[in-house]
C-alpha positions in Angstrom: -37.2 33.6 6.8 -35.5 31.5 9.4 -36.6 28.6 10.4 -38.5 27.9 13.5 -35.5 26.7 15.2 -33.4 29.7 15.0 -36.7 31.5 15.7 -36.8 30.0 18.8 -32.8 30.2 19.3 -33.1 34.2 19.2 -36.2 33.7 21.7 -34.8 31.9 24.1 -31.0 34.1 24.1 -33.6 38.0 24.1 -35.3 36.0 26.8 -32.2 34.9 28.9 -30.7 39.1 28.1 -34.1 39.1 30.3 -33.7 37.3 33.3 -29.8 38.4 33.3 -31.4 42.5 33.6 -33.6 41.4 35.5 -31.5 39.9 38.2 -29.8 42.8 37.9 -32.4 45.2 38.6 -33.3 42.9 41.8 -29.2 43.6 42.7 -30.1 47.1 42.2 -32.8 47.3 45.4 -31.7 45.5 47.1 -28.3 48.1 47.4 -31.5 50.2 48.2 -33.1 48.6 50.3 -30.5 48.0 52.4 -29.8 52.0 52.5 -33.7 53.2 52.7 -33.4 51.0 56.0 -30.5 52.0 57.2 -31.5 55.5 57.8 -34.7 55.1 58.8 -37.0 55.0 55.8 -38.3 51.0 56.8 -41.9 51.1 55.2 -40.5 51.7 51.7 -37.7 49.4 52.1 -40.5 46.5 53.2 -42.5 48.4 49.5 -38.8 47.6 47.3 -38.3 43.6 49.0 -42.0 43.7 47.6 -40.9 44.0 44.5 -37.6 42.1 44.5 -40.4 39.2 45.2 -42.3 40.2 41.9 -38.3 39.9 39.9 -37.3 37.0 41.9 -41.2 35.5 40.2 -40.9 37.3 37.4 -37.2 35.5 37.3 -38.3 32.4 37.2 -41.0 32.1 35.3 -39.0 33.7 31.7 -36.3 31.1 33.3 -38.9 28.1 32.6 -39.7 29.3 29.3 -35.8 29.6 27.8 -35.4 26.1 28.8 -38.1 25.5 27.3 -37.5 26.8 24.5 -34.4 25.3 24.4 -35.6 21.5 24.8 -38.0 22.2 21.6 
C-alpha cells in the first residue's frame, strides 16, 4: 500500500488535471458565448458567462487544495 505522501502526490496530480479541464471548459464556453452574442442570443450568452464564473470559482478552490496537498 502506498504511503500517505504518495497518496497526496497522486491526489494533487489528479486535481491538477481537473483544473486543466476546468480551464479547457471555460475556454470552450467563452467561444460559444462569443458566437451567441454575435448571433443575437444575448440571454443565453449571459447564462454562459455565469457558468464560466462558476468554473473560475471552482478552479480557484481546486488550486488551493492542490497547493495544500503539495505543501504537506
